[in-house]
N, C-alpha and C positions, 0 to 999 in steps of 0.2 A: 524097721530095724533101727534107723537113725533117730526117729522120734522117741522110740523106747529108751535108747541110750541117753538121749538128751534129758528126758524126764528123770531118769535114774540119777544123773549127775546133778540136776537141779534139786532133787529131793535130798541128796547127800549134803549139798551146801545149805539147804534149809535146815537140816538137822544140826549142822555145825553152828549156824546162826542162832538157833534156838538155845544152844548151850549158854549163850551170853544173856538170854532172857528167860530165866528159870520159871517164870510164872506164865509165859505166853500161851502155853497150850493147856494149862491146868484148868480145873473147874473151881469156881469160888467155893469157899468153905463154910461161910456163915451167913445168916439172914441180914437183909437190908430193909429199909422202910418200903422198898418196892416189892410187893408181893403180887406175882402174876404167874401165869402158866406158860409164858412164851420163852422163858430161859431161866438159867440159874442166877441167883442173886447173892451178893456178898457185901459185907462191910467188915473186913477182918478185925477181930478183937485184938490181935497182936500189933496192929498198926492203928493207934488211936486217931491219927489224922487221915486215914485212908478214906477215899471217896466211896459213897454208895456205888455199887457196881452190878451190872447185869451182863451176863455172858450168853451169847446166842450163836448157834451154828446154823447156817442157812446154805441153800443152794440156789444158783442163778441159772435160769433156763431162758433161752431165747433163740430166735432164728439166726442164720448166718448174717453177719454184718448189721445186726440190730443195735450194736453199741455196747455189748457187755463189758469188754475189756476197757474200752474208752471210759465207760461209766465209772468203773473201779479206779482207774488211774486218776481221773478228774476228782473223784471223791477224796482219795488219799492226798492228792496235791492241794485241793481246796484253794484255788487261786483267787486273789482279789475279793475276799469276803466283804459283805456289807458291814461296815464298822458299827452301825447303829442298831440294826435289827437282827443280826446274825448271832444265834446262841452258841455256836461252835467255838470252843476255847482252844482245843488242841487235838491233833490226830497223830498217832504214833504207830508206825509199822511194827508188827509183831512176828514177822517171818521174813525169810529171804525173798519170797515171792512178792510180798507187799512192798518191800524196799525196791525191788526191781521195777514195780509198777510206778512208784514215786519217781524213780530216775527216768523211766520212759516218758512220764508226763512232761518232764523237762526236756529230755533229749529227743523225743519224737513229736509229741503233740505241740509243744511250744515252738518247735522249729518248723511247723507246718507240714509234718510228715504223717503217714498213716500206719496204724497198727497192722501187722500181718495177721491173717485169720488163725485161730487156734486149730491145732491138729486134732483130727478124729483119732480115737484110740485104735491101736493096732490089734491084731489078732491075739497077741501074747500080753496085752495090757489090760488093766482094769481101771475103773474110775478112781480108785485109791491111789493110782500112780500120778494123778493130776496134783500139782503142788497146792498145798493148803495156804490160802491167803488170810493172814490174821492181822488185825489192826484194832487199836482202841480209839474211841472218840470221847473226849471230855467236853461236855456241853452243859448249858443251863436248861433245866427242865421247865415245864409250863409255869412253875411257881418260882422260877429263877434260882433254884437250888442246883448246885453242881452235881453232875451225875456222870459216871463213866460207863460206856458201852463197850464190851469186848466182843468183836465180831470175828467169826471164823467162816470162811466160805470157799467154794471151788468155782472156777470159771470154766464151764463146759464149752465144748465146741458146739456150733449151731446145728450140727447134724442130728443131735438128739431131738431137736424140735422139727426141723424141716424134713428130715428123712426118716422119721420114726417108723413109718409103715413099711419101709423097705430096708431098714438097717439090719445088719447081721445080728442074729438073736443073742449071741453071747455078749456082744458089745452093748446092746440095749439093756440086757439084764443087769450088767455091771452098773450102768448109769442109774437104773431104777432102784436097785438095791442100795446104792449110795444115798439117793434121795430119801429112801424109806428107813435109813438107819435111825435107831431110837434117839441118837444124839442130835439129829437134825430137827430143829423146832419149826422151821418155816422155809418157804420158797418165795423167791422173786421171779415172776414170769414176765419177761420183757416183751412188749409188743411194739414193733417198729411203726411209728405213726406215718412214715412215708410209704408204707406198704398197705395202707388201709383198703386198697382195692383188692387185696388178696385175703380178705376176711373169710371167704369160703375155704381157702386153703388152710389158714390158721385154725379154723374151727375143726377141721379134720385132725390136725396135729394135736390140738388141745384135748380133744375127746379121747384120742388114742393114749396120750400120756396119762391123763387122769385115771382112765380105766385100769391101766397097768399099775399105776401107783397105788390105787386103793386095794388091789388084791395082792399086793406084794408082801403084806404082813398079815398074819393070822388074826391079830386084834384090830386090823384096819389102820389106815394112816389118819392121824387126827391133828395135823399141824396147821399152820396159818399160811395164807397165800396173799402176797402183795402183788396184785396185777398192776403193772407199771408201763405206761406209755412213754417211749423214748423218742428222741429227736423232735421235741416240741418247740424247737426254734424255727421251724419252717413257718412262714408268715401265715398261711392258712390255719395251721394248728395253733400257733401262738395267739392269733386273734380270737379263735373260737374258745381257747382256754380262758382267756380274759373275760369273754362274754358269758360263758356258762358258769364260771366260778366253781366248778366241780369236776374233779378228775373222773369220778364215776360217770357223770353225764358225758364227758368227753369220750370215754371208752365206749359207752353205749351208742354214741353217734357214729363212731368210725369202725367199731368192731362189734356190731350187734349180734351177729351169728356166733362169733367166738364167745361172747359173754353169755348168750343163752345156752350154749353147749356146756359151759362151766356150771351154770345153775342147774342144768338137767342132770349132770353126772356127779357133782359133789354131794357128799352127805351133809346133813344139817349141822353137825357138830364141827365142821371145818369153817373157820373164820376167814372171810375174804374182805380185803379193803383195796381201794383204787388210788393210783398215784400217777402223776405226769411230771416229766423232768426233761432237762436238756443238759448234756455234758459240755456244751459249748456256749450256750446263752446267747444274748442279744447284744448289739452295740448301737450307740446313737441315742439321742434324746427321745423322751416319750412322744408318741405320735408319729415318729418317723424311724422307729427302731428297725434294724435289719439283722438277720441271722449272722452271728460271728463264725460262719462256717461256709465252706464250699464243698460240693459233692463231686466225687470222681467215680466214673463208671469202671467196673471190673472188666478188664480186657478179655478175660476168658469166659465171663458169664454176664451178659448184658442185663440180667434181672437184678444184679447186685450193684450197689453203689456204696462207696466208703466216704467218710467225712474227714476233713482236716480243718484245723483252726486257721482263721483269717488273721486275727490281730491278738497276739498274746498279751499285749499291754492292757487290754480291756476285757480279758477273758474272765467272765463271771457266770459260771453254771447256775442253774436253779433246780430246786426240788430233789437234789441228790440224797439228802439225809432223811427225808420224810419217811420212805418205806422202811428203812432200818430202825428208826425210832419207834415206829408202830410195831414192827415185828418183835422188838425187845420189850416194849412197855405196854402194848395194847392200846395206847393212846395216840392221838394226833397232836402235833405241836404246831400252834398257829404261825410260828415264824420259820417253819421249815418247808411249808408247801409253796 
């Protein structure tokens, strides 16, 4: 009851917020030099100085406490970027939900506090009741040309991943239908690197989700999937990431069953790419780097642990923008991985 009312209030203020941003929810109108199938492209003729723009609607899937909300907050905040190699020029919130995330990055993460888990949908709710998070990213592409990415996404609760086989049918159907919406061009599937010993459990969830997604539309689902390893600041994962120099190899090492299940169940026309990131990053000089994070166990569920920032003055995430750039352009950016 209360979560339903809270979402309705949030959605109302998001609507009010959008009135001041008339183009935040629209689709681009004309073609840009970027021709791809991952999203809409625009370079408005009525604005001669407008940047080439790509608009993409995605959904973010992941287990409880895998870092979905923290990822989005850190991305929108973009703290302490590398001034020499970072192609990101500007990030602008395009909805009330994204503005709240930016404020929470300052008021919660930077103060060493922890995000509360997202609520599961109530019986009288639908995935459409989850606030839409919209933001634009202005960056230099691989050829150092300025490009604007318009991203629209929803941050689901972890139950769609962890409890998919026991979830109430109407709730699950709402999530699946939202993912399968024709406007949704891609998915980010987040795998918690600290839970690699649960590979067999993840494999079951991934298989169930993919099978439901593929049959949810008569013409089949044909989007793109960015398989993304989170919490790569842990020393074991960070060292192996540097050694392998490949996010795909990293996923193959820590989640081999999950990866094989995806290969067995996805159709050939669905593009898949692999990424690894940390919303907290590392601190200290090369050779003696330490995670800029400490983990706190959930007092009600010992299998879950939450992360909080150690030192906000050296907070420098890595890998956050790479999956979004690929989902929008179909290319990898060498300075985003």
